[in-house]
C-alpha positions as CSV (number, residue, x, y, z in Angstrom):
1,M,-0.1,0.0,0.0
2,S,2.3,2.4,-1.2
3,K,-0.4,5.1,-1.8
4,L,-2.9,6.4,1.0
5,N,-6.2,7.7,0.0
6,K,-8.0,7.8,2.9
7,S,-11.8,7.7,1.2
8,K,-10.7,5.2,-0.7
9,L,-9.0,3.0,2.5
10,K,-13.0,3.9,4.0
11,K,-14.8,2.2,1.2
12,E,-12.5,-0.8,1.8
13,I,-12.4,-0.9,5.0
14,L,-16.1,-0.8,4.9
15,A,-16.4,-3.4,2.2
16,I,-14.8,-6.2,4.7
17,F,-17.3,-5.3,7.1
18,K,-20.1,-5.7,4.8
19,K,-18.7,-8.7,3.0
20,E,-19.2,-10.4,7.0
21,P,-21.5,-8.6,9.1
22,K,-21.2,-10.9,11.5
23,K,-17.6,-11.2,12.0
24,Y,-15.7,-9.1,14.8
25,F,-12.4,-7.4,13.8
26,N,-9.6,-5.6,15.7
27,Y,-7.6,-2.9,14.2
28,K,-4.6,-5.3,13.5
29,Q,-6.5,-7.9,11.9
30,I,-7.8,-4.4,9.4
31,A,-4.6,-3.5,9.0
32,K,-3.1,-6.8,7.9
33,L,-6.0,-6.9,5.6
34,V,-6.0,-3.7,3.5
35,R,-2.1,-3.8,3.7
36,A,-1.3,-0.9,6.1
37,N,2.6,-1.7,6.8
38,T,3.5,1.2,8.3
39,R,2.9,3.2,11.7
40,T,1.5,6.5,9.9
41,Q,-0.4,3.8,7.3
42,K,-1.9,2.2,11.2
43,R,-2.6,5.5,12.8
44,L,-4.7,6.3,9.5
45,V,-6.9,2.7,10.0
46,I,-7.3,3.3,13.4
47,Q,-8.8,6.9,12.6
48,I,-10.8,5.3,9.9
49,L,-12.2,2.3,12.2
50,D,-13.2,6.0,15.2
51,E,-14.9,7.9,12.2
52,L,-17.1,5.1,11.4
53,H,-17.6,4.6,14.7
54,K,-18.7,7.7,15.3
55,Q,-20.9,7.3,11.9
56,G,-23.0,4.2,13.3
57,Y,-21.5,2.2,10.1
58,I,-19.7,-0.1,12.6
59,L,-20.2,-1.0,16.6
60,E,-17.2,-1.3,18.8
61,S,-16.5,-4.3,21.6
62,K,-14.7,-3.6,25.2
63,Q,-12.3,-5.4,23.3
64,G,-11.3,-2.9,21.0
65,R,-13.3,-5.1,18.4
66,Y,-15.8,-4.0,15.3
67,Q,-18.3,-5.6,13.8
68,L,-20.8,-3.7,10.9
69,H,-23.7,-2.2,12.9
70,P,-27.3,-4.2,12.2
71,Q,-29.0,-1.3,11.9
72,S,-27.0,-0.8,8.2
73,K,-29.3,-2.3,5.4
74,K,-29.2,-1.3,1.6
75,V,-32.6,0.5,0.1
76,I,-33.1,1.1,-3.0
77,G,-34.9,5.1,-3.9
78,T,-34.7,8.0,-5.2
79,L,-32.6,10.9,-4.9
80,D,-34.9,14.1,-3.9
81,M,-32.5,17.3,-3.7
82,S,-35.2,20.0,-3.9
83,E,-37.9,19.7,-1.3
84,K,-37.4,19.2,2.4
85,G,-34.0,21.8,2.2
86,F,-31.5,18.8,2.8
87,P,-31.0,15.8,0.0
88,V,-33.0,12.8,1.2
89,V,-33.7,9.4,-0.9
90,H,-37.0,8.2,-0.8
91,I,-37.2,4.0,-0.6
92,Q,-38.9,2.4,-3.8
93,D,-42.1,1.4,-2.7
94,S,-42.2,3.1,0.5
95,N,-43.5,6.4,2.1
96,D,-40.3,6.3,4.2
97,F,-37.3,8.2,3.0
98,V,-33.6,8.4,4.3
99,Y,-31.5,11.7,5.0
100,I,-28.0,12.1,3.0
101,P,-25.2,14.2,3.9
102,L,-24.1,16.2,1.4
103,N,-20.4,14.1,2.1
104,K,-22.3,11.2,1.2
105,L,-24.1,11.8,-2.1
106,S,-21.6,9.6,-4.1
107,H,-21.9,11.8,-7.3
108,A,-26.1,11.2,-7.1
109,L,-28.0,13.9,-8.5
110,H,-31.6,15.1,-8.1
111,G,-34.1,12.4,-9.3
112,D,-31.1,9.1,-10.1
113,K,-32.2,5.7,-8.4
114,V,-29.7,4.6,-6.0
115,E,-28.5,2.9,-3.4
116,V,-28.4,3.7,-0.3
117,V,-26.8,2.0,2.7
118,I,-28.8,2.7,6.4
119,T,-26.0,3.8,8.8
120,A,-27.3,5.5,11.5
121,R,-30.1,7.9,13.0
122,S,-29.4,11.5,12.1
123,R,-29.3,12.9,15.9
124,K,-30.3,16.7,14.6
125,R,-33.2,15.8,12.3
126,D,-34.1,12.4,13.9
127,V,-34.6,10.8,10.4
128,P,-33.0,7.7,9.2
129,Q,-29.6,8.5,7.7
130,G,-27.2,7.1,5.0
131,E,-24.9,7.3,2.4
132,I,-25.4,6.6,-1.3
133,T,-23.1,3.5,-2.5
134,K,-24.1,3.2,-5.9
135,V,-26.3,5.3,-8.6
136,I,-28.3,2.9,-10.5
137,E,-29.8,4.9,-13.3
138,R,-29.3,8.7,-13.9
139,S,-32.9,10.6,-14.2
140,K,-31.6,13.3,-16.3
141,K,-28.8,13.3,-19.3
142,L,-29.0,16.6,-20.1
143,F,-28.2,20.0,-18.3
144,V,-29.1,23.9,-19.5
145,G,-27.7,26.6,-17.9
146,T,-25.3,29.4,-19.3
147,I,-21.9,28.6,-20.1
148,I,-19.3,30.8,-18.3
149,K,-15.9,30.6,-20.7
150,S,-12.1,31.4,-19.8
151,K,-9.5,31.2,-21.8
152,N,-8.3,27.6,-21.3
153,Y,-11.4,25.7,-20.0
154,A,-15.5,26.7,-19.5
155,F,-18.3,25.5,-17.4
156,L,-21.7,25.2,-17.3
157,T,-24.2,26.8,-14.4
158,T,-27.3,25.7,-14.0
159,N,-28.4,28.1,-11.3
160,Y,-30.9,25.7,-10.0
161,K,-31.1,23.8,-6.7
162,S,-31.5,20.3,-7.8
163,M,-28.6,20.4,-9.8
164,P,-25.6,21.8,-7.0
165,Y,-22.7,21.6,-9.4
166,D,-21.1,23.3,-12.2
167,I,-20.4,21.0,-15.1
168,F,-16.3,21.7,-16.2
169,I,-16.1,21.6,-20.1
170,P,-12.9,21.4,-21.8
171,I,-12.4,24.0,-24.8
172,K,-12.5,21.4,-27.5
173,N,-16.1,20.4,-25.9
174,L,-17.4,23.3,-26.4
175,K,-18.3,22.8,-30.0
176,G,-18.7,26.7,-31.1
177,A,-20.7,28.1,-27.3
178,K,-19.8,31.5,-26.6
179,D,-19.3,32.8,-23.0
180,G,-23.0,33.7,-21.7
181,D,-24.8,31.8,-24.0
182,K,-27.7,29.6,-23.0
183,A,-26.4,25.6,-23.9
184,L,-28.0,21.8,-23.1
185,V,-24.6,19.9,-22.0
186,S,-24.5,15.6,-21.3
187,I,-21.6,15.2,-18.2
188,T,-19.6,12.7,-20.4
189,E,-17.4,11.3,-17.0
190,W,-17.3,12.3,-13.0
191,P,-14.0,11.3,-11.8
192,E,-14.7,9.1,-8.4
193,Y,-12.5,11.9,-6.1
194,A,-13.6,14.8,-8.5
195,K,-16.0,17.6,-7.6
196,N,-17.5,18.8,-10.9
197,P,-18.9,16.3,-13.1
198,E,-17.1,16.7,-17.0
199,G,-19.2,17.4,-19.6
200,E,-19.4,18.2,-23.4
201,V,-22.2,21.4,-25.2
202,V,-24.7,19.2,-27.6
203,E,-27.0,22.0,-28.2
204,I,-26.4,26.0,-27.8
205,L,-29.9,27.3,-27.5
206,G,-28.7,31.2,-27.8
207,P,-27.3,33.8,-25.8
208,S,-28.7,34.2,-23.0
209,G,-31.6,36.5,-22.1
210,S,-33.5,36.2,-25.9
211,A,-36.7,34.8,-25.6
212,D,-36.1,32.0,-27.8
213,A,-32.9,30.6,-25.7
214,E,-35.1,31.2,-22.5
215,M,-38.0,28.4,-23.3
216,H,-35.9,26.6,-24.8
217,A,-33.5,26.4,-21.4
218,I,-37.1,26.4,-19.6
219,L,-37.9,22.9,-21.5
220,A,-34.9,21.5,-21.3
221,E,-34.6,22.0,-17.8
222,F,-37.9,20.2,-17.8
223,D,-36.7,17.8,-19.7
224,L,-39.5,18.8,-22.4
225,P,-39.3,18.3,-26.1
226,Y,-39.5,21.5,-28.6
227,S,-39.7,20.1,-31.7
228,F,-40.9,16.3,-32.9
229,P,-38.4,13.7,-33.9
230,P,-38.0,13.5,-38.4
231,D,-39.1,9.8,-38.5
232,V,-42.2,10.9,-36.2
233,E,-42.9,14.4,-39.1
234,Q,-42.8,11.9,-41.5
235,E,-45.2,9.1,-40.8
236,T,-47.3,12.2,-40.0
237,K,-47.0,13.3,-43.4
238,Q,-48.1,10.0,-44.6
239,I,-51.7,10.0,-43.6
240,P,-54.9,10.6,-45.8
241,T,-56.6,14.5,-45.7
242,A,-60.0,12.9,-47.7
243,I,-62.0,11.0,-45.0
244,P,-63.3,7.7,-46.9
245,A,-66.7,7.3,-47.8
246,D,-67.0,4.1,-46.1
247,E,-65.9,5.7,-42.8
248,I,-68.5,8.3,-42.7
249,K,-71.5,5.8,-43.3
250,K,-70.3,3.8,-39.9
251,R,-71.3,7.1,-38.3
252,L,-74.1,8.6,-37.0
253,D,-74.2,12.1,-39.4
254,Y,-74.3,15.5,-38.3
255,R,-73.7,17.6,-40.9
256,Q,-76.8,18.9,-41.1
257,V,-77.3,19.6,-37.5
258,L,-75.9,23.1,-36.2
259,T,-72.8,23.0,-34.6
260,F,-69.9,25.5,-33.6
261,T,-66.9,25.9,-31.5
262,I,-65.7,28.5,-29.0
263,D,-62.2,29.2,-28.4
264,P,-59.7,31.7,-27.1
265,A,-59.7,34.3,-30.6
266,D,-56.0,33.2,-30.8
267,A,-56.8,29.6,-30.7
268,K,-55.2,27.1,-33.2
269,D,-56.8,23.6,-32.7
270,F,-59.6,23.1,-32.3
271,D,-60.4,19.7,-30.3
272,D,-64.4,20.5,-29.3
273,A,-67.7,21.8,-30.9
274,L,-71.3,22.3,-29.5
275,S,-74.5,20.9,-31.5
276,F,-77.8,22.5,-31.1
277,K,-81.3,21.2,-31.9
278,K,-84.5,22.4,-30.7
279,I,-87.0,19.0,-30.3
280,S,-89.5,21.6,-28.7
281,E,-90.0,24.1,-25.8
282,D,-89.1,22.0,-23.4
283,L,-86.5,19.6,-25.3
284,Y,-83.3,20.0,-27.0
285,E,-80.7,17.9,-27.9
286,I,-77.4,19.2,-28.0
287,G,-74.1,17.3,-28.4
288,V,-70.4,17.6,-27.0
289,H,-68.0,17.0,-30.3
290,I,-64.3,15.7,-29.2
291,A,-62.5,15.1,-32.3
292,D,-61.8,11.7,-33.3
293,V,-57.7,11.7,-32.1
294,T,-57.4,7.7,-32.1
295,Y,-58.7,7.6,-35.8
296,Y,-55.7,9.2,-37.1
297,V,-53.0,7.7,-34.3
298,K,-53.1,4.4,-34.3
299,E,-51.7,2.3,-30.9
300,G,-48.0,1.5,-30.7
301,T,-47.1,3.8,-34.1
302,L,-44.1,5.7,-33.4
303,L,-46.7,9.4,-33.8
304,D,-48.5,7.3,-30.4
305,K,-45.8,6.0,-28.5
306,E,-44.2,10.1,-29.0
307,A,-47.2,11.6,-28.3
308,Y,-47.6,9.1,-24.9
309,K,-43.9,10.0,-23.8
310,R,-44.8,13.5,-24.2
311,A,-48.4,12.8,-22.0
312,T,-49.2,16.6,-23.0
313,S,-49.3,20.0,-24.6
314,V,-46.8,22.8,-22.6
315,Y,-48.3,26.1,-22.8
316,L,-45.8,28.6,-22.1
317,V,-45.8,32.3,-22.2
318,D,-45.1,32.9,-26.1
319,R,-45.4,29.7,-27.0
320,V,-47.4,25.8,-27.4
321,V,-45.2,22.5,-27.8
322,P,-47.9,20.4,-28.8
323,M,-48.5,17.1,-27.9
324,L,-49.1,15.9,-31.7
325,P,-47.6,17.4,-34.5
326,E,-49.3,20.7,-36.4
327,R,-50.7,18.2,-38.9
328,L,-52.3,17.1,-36.7
329,S,-53.6,19.3,-33.9
330,N,-53.9,22.4,-36.5
331,E,-55.2,20.8,-39.5
332,L,-56.7,17.0,-39.8
333,C,-58.1,16.6,-36.1
334,S,-58.7,20.6,-35.8
335,L,-62.6,20.8,-35.9
336,N,-62.1,24.1,-38.4
337,P,-65.4,24.8,-40.3
338,H,-67.1,24.1,-42.9
339,T,-65.2,21.0,-43.3
340,D,-65.8,17.2,-42.6
341,K,-64.7,16.3,-40.0
342,L,-64.7,13.1,-37.7
343,T,-65.8,13.1,-33.6
344,F,-66.6,11.0,-30.5
345,S,-69.6,12.3,-29.6
346,V,-71.9,12.8,-26.3
347,I,-75.3,13.5,-27.3
348,F,-77.5,14.6,-24.4
349,R,-81.2,15.2,-24.6
350,M,-82.2,18.1,-22.0
351,N,-84.7,19.8,-20.5
352,S,-85.0,23.6,-19.7
353,D,-83.8,22.4,-16.4
354,A,-80.7,21.3,-16.8
355,R,-81.7,17.7,-16.3
356,V,-80.6,15.6,-18.7
357,L,-83.0,12.9,-19.2
358,S,-80.7,10.7,-21.8
359,Y,-77.7,10.7,-23.3
360,R,-75.4,8.4,-25.6
361,I,-71.9,7.9,-27.0
362,E,-71.7,7.7,-30.7
363,K,-68.5,7.7,-33.3
364,T,-70.2,10.9,-35.6
365,V,-69.0,13.0,-38.6
366,I,-69.8,17.1,-38.5
367,N,-69.4,20.1,-40.2
368,S,-69.1,23.1,-38.6
369,D,-71.3,25.9,-39.4
370,R,-69.0,28.8,-36.9
371,R,-66.1,29.3,-35.3
372,F,-67.0,31.4,-32.4
373,N,-64.3,33.5,-30.5
374,Y,-65.2,33.4,-26.4
375,D,-65.7,37.4,-26.8
376,E,-68.3,36.8,-29.7
377,V,-70.2,34.8,-27.7
378,Q,-69.9,36.8,-24.7
379,K,-71.1,39.7,-26.7
380,I,-74.4,37.5,-27.6
381,I,-74.8,36.6,-24.3
382,E,-74.5,40.4,-23.0
383,T,-77.1,41.6,-25.9
384,G,-78.9,39.1,-27.4
385,Q,-78.2,39.5,-30.8
386,G,-75.6,37.9,-32.9
387,D,-74.9,34.4,-34.9
388,H,-76.9,32.0,-34.3
389,A,-78.2,33.8,-30.9
390,E,-81.4,31.5,-30.2
391,A,-79.0,28.5,-29.8
392,V,-76.0,30.4,-27.9
393,L,-78.7,31.8,-25.0
394,T,-80.3,28.7,-24.5
395,L,-77.5,26.5,-24.2
396,N,-75.6,29.7,-21.9
397,N,-79.1,29.0,-19.8
398,L,-78.7,25.3,-19.3
399,A,-74.9,25.6,-18.6
400,Q,-75.5,28.1,-15.8
401,K,-77.9,26.3,-14.3
402,L,-75.9,22.7,-14.4
403,R,-72.9,25.2,-12.6
404,A,-75.9,26.2,-9.5
405,K,-76.6,22.5,-9.4
406,R,-72.4,21.6,-8.9
407,F,-71.7,24.5,-6.8
408,E,-75.3,23.1,-4.7
409,N,-73.6,19.8,-4.2
410,G,-70.4,20.9,-2.5
411,A,-68.1,22.3,-6.1
412,I,-65.5,24.5,-4.8
413,A,-64.9,27.6,-6.9
414,F,-61.4,28.5,-7.7
415,E,-61.2,31.5,-9.7
416,S,-58.1,33.4,-9.2
417,G,-57.5,34.4,-12.9
418,E,-54.8,33.4,-15.0
419,M,-51.8,35.7,-15.3
420,K,-51.4,36.4,-19.3
421,F,-48.8,39.0,-20.6
422,H,-49.0,41.5,-23.6
423,L,-45.8,40.9,-25.6
424,D,-43.6,42.9,-28.8
425,P,-42.4,41.3,-31.8
426,L,-39.0,40.4,-29.8
427,G,-41.1,38.5,-26.7
428,K,-40.8,41.3,-24.4
429,P,-42.9,41.4,-22.2
430,T,-45.1,44.9,-22.0
431,Q,-48.1,45.0,-19.8
432,V,-50.2,42.0,-17.3
433,F,-53.1,41.3,-17.1
434,F,-55.4,38.6,-15.5
435,K,-57.5,36.6,-18.2
436,K,-61.0,36.1,-16.2
437,M,-63.6,33.7,-16.7
438,K,-67.0,34.6,-18.1
439,Q,-70.0,32.9,-19.0
440,S,-69.0,32.9,-22.4
441,N,-65.7,30.4,-20.7
442,Q,-68.4,28.8,-18.6
443,L,-70.7,28.0,-20.7
444,V,-67.9,25.8,-22.5
445,E,-66.8,24.6,-19.3
446,E,-70.0,23.3,-18.0
447,F,-71.0,20.8,-21.0
448,M,-67.5,19.7,-21.1
449,L,-67.5,19.2,-17.5
450,L,-70.8,17.0,-18.3
451,A,-69.6,15.4,-21.1
452,N,-66.5,14.4,-18.9
453,K,-69.2,13.1,-15.9
454,K,-71.4,11.1,-18.4
455,V,-68.7,8.8,-20.0
456,A,-67.3,8.4,-16.8
457,E,-70.4,6.9,-15.6
458,K,-70.8,4.8,-18.5
459,I,-68.2,2.6,-17.7
460,G,-67.2,3.0,-13.7
461,K,-70.9,2.8,-12.7
462,V,-72.4,-1.1,-12.4
463,P,-74.3,-2.7,-10.0
464,Q,-73.7,-3.0,-6.7
465,G,-71.0,-6.2,-6.3
466,K,-70.0,-5.9,-10.1
467,K,-66.1,-4.9,-11.0
468,P,-66.4,-2.0,-13.5
469,K,-63.8,-2.4,-16.4
470,T,-60.5,-1.1,-16.4
471,F,-60.8,2.6,-17.2
472,V,-59.0,6.1,-17.3
473,Y,-60.5,8.7,-14.0
474,R,-59.7,11.9,-13.4
475,V,-59.6,11.8,-9.3
476,H,-59.4,14.6,-6.7
477,D,-58.7,12.9,-2.9
478,L,-60.5,14.4,-0.5
479,P,-58.3,17.0,1.9
480,D,-56.1,15.7,4.9
481,Q,-58.4,17.2,8.0
482,E,-55.3,18.5,9.4
483,K,-54.7,20.8,6.5
484,L,-58.3,21.6,6.6
485,E,-58.1,22.5,10.3
486,N,-54.5,24.7,9.8
487,F,-56.4,26.5,6.2
488,S,-59.3,27.4,8.5
489,R,-57.3,28.7,11.7
490,F,-55.4,30.2,9.2
491,V,-58.7,32.5,7.7
492,K,-60.0,33.1,11.3
493,K,-57.3,35.9,10.9
494,F,-59.3,37.5,8.3
495,G,-62.5,37.5,10.2
496,F,-64.4,33.6,8.5
497,D,-65.0,31.1,9.8
498,I,-64.2,27.8,7.6
499,A,-67.1,24.4,8.2
500,V,-64.8,21.6,7.9
501,K,-66.8,18.8,9.6
502,S,-68.3,17.3,6.2
503,P,-66.7,17.9,2.0
504,K,-69.6,19.6,1.1
505,A,-69.5,22.1,4.9
506,F,-66.2,22.9,3.8
507,A,-67.3,23.6,0.0
508,H,-70.2,25.9,0.8
509,S,-68.1,28.0,3.3
510,L,-65.2,28.2,1.2
511,N,-67.2,29.2,-2.1
512,S,-68.9,31.8,0.8
513,L,-66.0,33.3,1.4
514,F,-64.7,33.6,-2.6
515,G,-67.8,35.4,-2.9
516,K,-67.1,38.2,-0.7
517,I,-63.6,38.3,-1.4
518,K,-63.9,38.3,-5.2
519,N,-62.3,41.7,-6.2
520,N,-60.2,41.8,-3.4
521,P,-56.2,42.1,-3.8
522,V,-56.2,39.3,-0.9
523,A,-58.6,36.8,-2.6
524,L,-55.3,35.2,-4.7
525,I,-53.3,34.6,-1.2
526,I,-56.4,32.6,0.5
527,A,-57.1,30.5,-3.1
528,N,-53.8,29.7,-3.2
529,I,-52.8,28.4,0.5
530,G,-56.5,26.6,-0.1
531,I,-55.3,24.8,-3.1
532,R,-52.7,23.5,-1.3
533,A,-54.5,22.8,1.7
534,M,-55.9,20.1,-1.2
535,A,-54.9,16.9,-2.8
536,K,-53.6,17.1,-6.2
537,A,-55.7,15.7,-9.2
538,E,-54.4,12.8,-11.1
539,Y,-55.5,10.3,-13.2
540,S,-55.7,6.7,-11.9
541,I,-57.8,3.2,-12.9
542,N,-59.0,3.4,-9.1
543,N,-62.2,5.9,-9.0
544,I,-62.3,7.1,-5.7
545,G,-64.4,10.5,-6.7
546,H,-63.2,14.2,-7.9
547,F,-63.6,16.6,-4.6
548,G,-63.2,19.5,-6.4
549,L,-65.8,19.2,-8.9
550,A,-68.0,16.8,-6.2
551,F,-68.8,14.5,-9.1
552,K,-68.7,10.8,-8.1
553,Y,-67.3,9.8,-11.2
554,Y,-64.9,11.6,-13.6
555,T,-62.9,11.3,-16.8
556,H,-61.0,13.1,-19.3
557,F,-62.5,13.1,-22.5
558,T,-62.8,16.7,-24.3
559,S,-59.6,17.5,-25.2
560,P,-57.4,14.4,-26.9
561,I,-55.2,16.6,-29.0
562,R,-53.3,18.2,-26.0
563,R,-53.6,15.0,-23.3
564,Y,-52.8,11.6,-23.8
565,P,-55.4,10.1,-21.3
566,D,-58.4,11.4,-23.4
567,M,-56.5,9.3,-26.3
568,M,-56.8,6.5,-23.8
569,V,-60.5,6.9,-22.9
570,H,-61.2,7.0,-26.5
571,R,-59.4,3.7,-27.1
572,L,-61.2,1.9,-24.0
573,L,-64.6,3.2,-25.0
574,Y,-64.0,1.9,-28.5
575,R,-63.3,-1.2,-26.7
576,Y,-65.8,-1.6,-24.9
577,L,-69.1,0.4,-26.5
578,Y,-67.7,-1.1,-30.1
579,E,-65.7,-3.9,-29.9
580,K,-67.4,-5.3,-26.8
581,K,-63.9,-6.5,-25.9
582,D,-63.5,-7.6,-22.4
583,S,-61.7,-5.4,-20.1
584,A,-58.2,-3.9,-20.7
585,D,-54.8,-4.9,-18.9
586,E,-55.0,-3.0,-15.4
587,S,-51.3,-2.9,-14.6
588,K,-50.7,-1.4,-18.2
589,Y,-53.1,1.4,-17.9
590,A,-51.7,1.8,-14.4
591,K,-48.5,2.6,-15.5
592,R,-49.7,4.6,-17.9
593,C,-51.7,7.2,-15.9
594,K,-49.0,7.6,-13.4
595,H,-46.8,8.7,-16.3
596,S,-49.1,10.9,-17.6
597,T,-49.4,12.3,-14.0
598,E,-45.6,12.4,-13.4
599,M,-45.9,14.8,-17.1
600,E,-48.8,17.0,-16.3
601,I,-46.6,18.3,-13.3
602,M,-43.6,18.3,-15.6
603,A,-45.6,20.8,-18.1
604,Q,-47.3,22.6,-15.3
605,R,-43.7,23.3,-13.4
606,A,-42.6,24.4,-17.4
607,E,-45.5,27.0,-17.5
608,W,-45.0,28.7,-14.1
609,A,-41.4,28.7,-15.1
610,S,-41.9,30.6,-18.0
611,I,-44.4,33.2,-16.3
612,K,-41.8,33.6,-13.6
613,Y,-39.4,34.8,-16.3
614,K,-41.5,36.8,-18.4
615,A,-43.1,38.6,-14.6
616,I,-39.3,39.2,-13.6
617,E,-38.7,40.6,-17.5
618,Y,-41.3,43.1,-17.1
619,M,-40.0,43.9,-14.1
620,K,-36.3,44.4,-15.2
621,D,-36.8,48.4,-15.9
622,K,-38.5,48.8,-12.7
623,V,-35.7,48.3,-10.4
624,G,-35.6,50.5,-7.5
625,Q,-39.3,52.4,-8.4
626,E,-41.9,51.5,-5.7
627,F,-44.8,49.6,-5.1
628,E,-47.8,48.8,-2.8
629,G,-47.6,44.9,-2.4
630,I,-49.5,42.3,0.4
631,I,-47.7,39.8,2.2
632,A,-49.0,36.3,0.4
633,G,-46.1,34.1,2.1
634,L,-43.9,33.7,5.3
635,S,-41.0,31.6,5.9
636,E,-38.0,31.6,8.5
637,W,-35.7,33.2,5.7
638,G,-37.7,35.6,3.7
639,I,-41.6,37.2,3.5
640,F,-43.6,36.9,-0.1
641,V,-45.0,39.4,-1.5
642,Q,-47.7,40.1,-4.0
643,L,-47.7,44.0,-5.7
644,I,-51.4,44.6,-5.8
645,E,-50.8,46.4,-9.2
646,N,-49.9,43.9,-11.3
647,S,-50.4,40.0,-8.5
648,I,-46.7,39.2,-9.9
649,E,-44.7,37.9,-6.5
650,G,-41.1,38.4,-5.1
651,T,-39.7,37.9,-1.9
652,V,-38.2,40.6,0.9
653,L,-35.2,38.6,2.3
654,I,-35.8,38.8,6.0
655,R,-31.7,39.6,6.2
656,D,-32.3,42.5,4.2
657,I,-34.6,44.1,7.2
658,E,-32.3,46.0,9.5
659,D,-34.4,47.4,11.5
660,D,-34.6,43.9,14.2
661,F,-34.1,40.6,14.7
662,Y,-37.2,38.6,12.8
663,V,-38.3,35.4,14.1
664,Y,-40.7,33.1,12.3
665,D,-43.9,32.5,14.2
666,E,-45.2,29.1,12.4
667,E,-48.5,28.8,14.2
668,N,-49.5,31.9,13.9
669,Y,-48.2,32.9,10.2
670,A,-45.7,36.1,11.7
671,L,-42.6,37.2,11.7
672,I,-41.6,39.2,15.2
673,G,-39.2,41.0,15.9
674,E,-37.5,39.9,18.9
675,Y,-36.8,43.7,20.2
676,T,-39.0,46.0,18.8
677,G,-42.1,43.2,19.2
678,N,-42.7,44.5,15.0
679,K,-45.1,42.3,13.5
680,F,-45.5,41.0,9.7
681,E,-48.5,38.8,8.8
682,I,-50.1,37.3,5.6
683,G,-52.3,39.8,4.1
684,D,-50.9,42.7,5.5
685,K,-49.9,46.0,3.2
686,I,-46.5,47.1,2.8
687,L,-44.8,49.3,0.7
688,V,-41.3,47.9,-0.9
689,R,-38.8,48.8,-3.5
690,V,-37.6,46.8,-6.9
691,A,-33.9,45.6,-5.6
692,R,-33.3,42.6,-7.9
693,A,-34.3,41.3,-11.1
694,D,-32.2,38.4,-12.1
695,L,-33.6,36.7,-15.6
696,I,-30.7,34.3,-15.0
697,K,-31.8,32.7,-11.3
698,R,-35.2,33.8,-12.0
699,Q,-35.4,35.8,-8.6
700,L,-37.0,39.0,-7.8
701,D,-36.0,40.4,-5.0
702,F,-37.8,43.5,-3.0
703,A,-36.5,45.6,-0.3
704,L,-38.8,46.5,2.6
705,V,-40.0,50.1,2.4
706,K,-42.7,50.3,5.4
707,K,-45.4,48.9,6.5
708,L,-49.0,50.4,6.0
709,A,-52.1,50.7,6.9
710,N,-53.9,48.0,6.6
711,N,-56.7,49.5,4.7
712,I,-57.7,46.6,2.5
713,E,-61.1,46.0,3.6
714,I,-60.7,41.9,4.2
715,L,-61.9,41.8,8.5
716,N,-65.3,41.5,10.0
717,L,-66.8,38.6,6.5
718,K,-68.7,36.7,9.1
719,D,-71.9,36.3,8.2
């Protein structure tokens, strides 16, 4: 053992104990096994044995003999470096996790599948503690960041917490990337004793700060694609445009029935349409017609595999990354007006009280008479005048009755608005505004909800004792009671009581609160905290109902152009209703539901990141300006502030507040000064100055100017 390396020797010694876990060794035996012959080498062995003992890897007997700690065991799991503020491994097929000290990561990265040896229990955190011994599978192959270049080498710096290392790039591996460029980099090697991995540039996204580069960087950060593989595009080109006559003959022909689409003015794909036929004064036939995407996208094709991989379209501030290539999403499947289109439809017979008397699910062919946008329909609703006014007004009347029944049954009205930006030709935001739901939006929403509900009932609602066939549901679990009670205590600060004795009572009291503070700046804060108290909606083959919508049965059937679960639902409907086949493979669809949920979450995170980026870009030229804001959240390190003028959020760091030392009182949602007793609470109105707008880190920092008199009328809201 001519050359000593403490880290390597430590692993070698630990391996001896692991090989014979029940055997005791003294330091002389260990020294002999690792060929430690000199006094210095033997001292190092003693030092390592002492460290292994203190760290909980080995036990020591009175006679100076050591044995592997019986608590040491291997587990497999996924490394999480983002959620709890310190690295943990979530153990596979378990709700347990293991804390991993930073010096025990063994080059594992966020999301990696790893092998862990549990060695002890962390005294500080009171959780199991371990060491990663092997990276089984890397979760991320490519990393996005900014190139920092010097004369002889370069680094890629990522600026997100889940990748705490810069990637070293030799000049020969830059592939033409310049200092300040946004780039995609792959790790080529990571020597065991090197702090940083080594990599090479795979793709140059463009200069840092350019709209294209930043949006592509966001997609790459979340492993989302922004182009289709050439073989998928080629397969798409080969799909015939013309609809065969024999296909039309197989379908219910709705081409002569009044049909129209209602979408945003800038929409390019239309995957749903409504038809209207008046049967009598008190009876209507209403069709919800959905693009028959699975007629064109056959299961198992390259196109289908790519759609499944993506699972959803991604909506960034300035672009859409579609699930399907443009030829399908904007042409073949899009329900463009005055063109024969293939659809899968739910056709209702309804009376004037919006009661569904009967319904059927049919493959159809339609020809839309009119493409409406929401503003055009809203004008008809408000004036009673315009194209197909009788149909629009009747549908709106029925939709409002459906909506009222939903809320009566316990649906929750989370309508906080969606932040939007007006962009200049270069993609720079010039104005911030909020998209609000009007009756024209609600008209479409209610009939889509009804169609989704009835499709789920068709398969899931079976006689008691009979097992329903495998199906894809959109489920939303009941909220955790403890979280509800915490939320109830929180809103009590604003003078309002939230009932938590039953889901229905909770929904009614929450809706009542939202009604009272509808136009108040604090409404968005309360809505966001309320949403966090809820479970997250997901896809599942196990139907547990949808709490937020107050539906016992619910699925996603109405958007197959942009969601893969809707395509799965279409295929299962066809299998059961037309082919009369047995129940589909549960495990296959359970796996697909899990993947679809994960990809939906990933797409949402990318969308939020793009909104945050554009919001910071909008505030960039306002550094030094003062704005009134509301405290939207608190933590031990910062105050989260929502500006009243535009609802953009930023942070006041506690370390930057100089008048006192502030302590976070988690139970009372307050920051309290130790000496002055000054208190900051959620909902307080404050004046802030824009201190920093960092586009690279996507971070907006405010400096506190002063606390303002709380003139936001949010108190005394009790009935």
